[in-house]
C-alpha positions in Angstrom: 111.6 -89.3 22.5 115.3 -89.0 23.5 116.0 -87.0 26.3 119.1 -84.7 25.7 120.2 -85.3 29.3 120.1 -89.0 29.2 123.7 -89.5 28.2 124.9 -87.3 31.1 122.4 -89.1 33.5 124.0 -92.5 32.4 127.6 -91.4 32.6 127.0 -90.0 36.2 125.1 -93.2 37.0 128.2 -95.2 35.7 130.6 -93.4 37.3 128.9 -93.5 40.7 128.4 -97.3 40.7 132.3 -97.6 39.7 133.2 -95.6 42.7 130.9 -97.4 44.8 132.6 -100.7 43.6 136.1 -99.4 44.2 135.2 -98.4 47.7 133.9 -101.8 48.6 136.4 -104.0 47.0 139.6 -101.8 47.6 141.9 -103.6 45.2 144.9 -101.7 46.4 144.6 -101.8 50.1 148.0 -102.3 52.0 148.9 -103.9 55.1 150.2 -101.7 58.0 154.0 -101.6 58.6 153.5 -103.4 61.8 151.3 -106.1 60.2 154.4 -107.1 57.9 156.1 -108.4 61.2 153.1 -109.9 62.8 153.3 -113.2 60.9 157.1 -114.0 61.8 156.5 -112.8 65.3 153.5 -115.3 65.6 155.7 -118.1 64.2 158.2 -117.4 66.8 155.7 -117.5 69.7 154.3 -120.6 68.4 157.7 -122.2 68.0 158.3 -121.0 71.7 155.1 -122.6 73.0 156.1 -126.0 71.0 159.5 -125.3 72.8 161.1 -126.2 69.4 164.5 -124.9 69.7 165.4 -125.8 66.0 162.7 -123.7 64.8 163.4 -120.8 67.2 166.9 -120.9 66.2 166.1 -120.5 62.6 163.6 -117.7 63.2 166.3 -115.8 65.4 169.5 -113.9 64.6 171.4 -115.0 67.7 171.0 -117.3 70.9 169.4 -114.6 73.0 165.9 -114.7 71.7 166.1 -118.4 71.6 166.7 -118.5 75.2 164.1 -116.0 75.9 161.2 -117.8 74.2 162.1 -121.1 75.8 162.2 -119.4 79.1 158.9 -117.7 78.6 157.3 -120.9 77.4 158.5 -122.9 80.4 157.6 -120.3 83.2 154.6 -118.1 81.6 153.2 -120.6 79.3 149.6 -119.0 79.7 150.7 -115.6 79.3 152.5 -116.3 76.3 149.6 -118.1 74.7 148.0 -114.8 74.9 149.8 -114.0 71.6 148.6 -117.0 69.5 145.1 -115.3 69.0 144.3 -111.9 67.4 147.0 -109.7 67.6 148.0 -105.9 66.6 151.6 -105.1 65.7 153.0 -101.8 65.7 156.5 -100.7 64.5 158.8 -98.4 66.2 162.1 -97.0 65.5 164.1 -98.3 62.4 168.0 -98.1 62.4 169.4 -99.7 59.2 168.0 -103.1 58.9 166.8 -103.4 62.3 163.1 -102.6 63.2 161.6 -102.5 66.7 158.1 -103.9 66.7 155.5 -103.9 69.7 152.9 -106.9 69.4 150.0 -106.7 71.6 147.3 -109.3 72.3 143.8 -108.8 71.8 141.8 -108.6 75.3 142.7 -107.1 78.6 145.3 -109.3 80.0 148.8 -107.9 79.0 147.3 -105.3 76.7 149.4 -102.8 78.2 152.6 -104.9 78.2 153.4 -106.0 74.4 156.1 -108.5 73.4 158.8 -106.0 72.1 160.8 -107.4 69.2 163.7 -106.3 67.5 163.7 -107.7 63.9 166.7 -107.8 61.6 165.5 -107.7 58.0 162.2 -107.5 56.8 159.2 -109.4 55.3 159.2 -113.1 55.4 162.6 -113.3 56.0 162.7 -111.2 59.2 164.6 -112.9 62.1 164.3 -112.2 66.0 167.2 -110.2 67.0 165.7 -109.6 70.7 162.5 -110.2 72.4 161.1 -109.2 75.8 157.7 -108.4 77.5 157.0 -106.8 80.9 153.9 -108.9 81.0 156.0 -111.8 82.5 157.5 -109.9 85.3 155.8 -110.6 88.7 153.8 -113.5 87.2 
C-alpha cells in the first residue's frame, strides 16, 4: 500500500539534504574585504625580507614604501618575519582608489601593532603607497 504522505516526506527529506549540502559546501562564500589585500601585502613583506629592491619597486607606488621595507628588513628582521605566517587583514578608510589596510600577525607579538598599509588600486594589481608599524619602534 502506498501512503498518501510519502511524496511529502520524500520532498521534505530531499529539501533538507539539499540545504545541508549547501551549508557544508558554501559554493558562494566570499573573501573578506581585507583578505583581497592580504596577498599583495604578504608578497611585499616577503620581498622585503629577501631585500629584493626590484620586486619591492614593482609592488610599490613610489620610493617611500621601498625604503621603509628595506629598513625594516635590515633593522627589524625578526619582527617583520612575524607577518610571513598566518595574518589577518582589515580594511580601513577608502578614498578614491586608495585603501587603508591593517595587517595583523597571528600570535601575541605585535598583535596590537599591525603593519598599516595604504594601497593604490585593488585586487592583484594593488600597489603599496605607504607602510608603517609601531611594532618596530623601540625594538
